[in-house]
N, C-alpha and C positions, 0 to 999 in steps of 0.2 A: 412896177408898172402894171402887172397883170391884175392886181387887186384893186386898182383905181376904178371908179365908175366910168363907164364909157362916155357918159355925158361930159366929162371934163376934157375930152380930147376930140369930140365930134361936134362940128358946127351944126349939123342937122338937129342934134339934141338941144343945142343952145338956142337956135332960132325957132324951130317948129316942134320941139319935143318929140321928134320921131327919129328912129334909127334906121338908116338904109345903107345899102352898099352890097357889093358882091360877097363880102366875108360875113355879114351880119346874119345871125340866126333869126328865123322867122318870128319866134316868140320873145326875142330879147327886147328889153326896154332900156331907156337911158340910165336907169338907176342900177342896172346890172354891172358886174365887173367886166373889164375888158376881156378877161379870159373866157367868161361865159358867153358874152355877146359876140366876140370875134374869133374865139378859139385861141390856140397857142401860137398861131402864126405870127402875130405882131411882136410879142416879146422875143420870140426866137429870132426874127428878122433884125430887130434892134440889137440884140446881143451879138449876132454874127457880124453885122455891119460895123459895129464899134470894136469888136475884138480882133478881127482879121488884120486891119492895118497895124494895130499895136503889136500883135504877135510877130508879124513880118519884121517890123522895126527892131523888136527885141532880139530876133534871131540873127539878123544881118549885122547889127551894131555899126552902121555907117552913118555919118553925118548927113549925107545927101538923101539917104533913105528916110531919116527922121524928118527932114524938110519936106520930102515928098508925101509922107504920111500927114504932116500938117496941112498940106494942100488937099489931100483926100478928105480930111475931116472938114475942111472949108466947103468942099463940094457937097458933103453930106449935110452940112448946115443949110446950104442953098436949096438942096432937095427938100429939106424939111420946110423951108420957107415957101417953096412953090406948092407944097401940099398942105397948106395951113388949115384946110377945111376938115381934115380927118385925123386919125390917130398918128399919121406920119409927121405931124407937127413936133412930136417928141425928138425927131432927128435934128430939129433946129437947135434945141437946147444942148443935146448931147454933142452935136457937131461943133458948136461954139466952144464948149468946154474941152473937147478933144483937140481942137485947133490950138487953143491956148496952151494946153499941156504939151502937145507934140512940138509946138513952136518953141516953147521954153526948153524942152529937152534938146532940140536941135541946136539952140543957141548955147546951152551949157556944154554940149559935146564939142561944138566948134571952139568955144573958149578953152576947154581943157586940151583939145588937140593943139591949139596954137601955143599954149603955155608949156606944153611938154616938148616942144621942138627947140 
């Protein structure tokens, strides 16, 4: 994500060919990478928001936690949808994928738990 041009995730670049926002460097253009234009904060935020629920589910190993994590990823996807005009749109795609994977994991855990009884 950090090597992508910021124009691919910024509505300001798509509409007016200008980059603005509190994180944007003053001399950054829409052709610059996200890392240069916005710093390391966006990729770090995306990595942490996506990793923390998965790590918690992996450590706890309970079906209800896996289902809760699927719900967390759904909330992350909605957050990405609500912030569709800037780089946070990446949360939409990642949240949908996370919801599908966590939901599938919860269903598999539930099925294995039922079959082992």
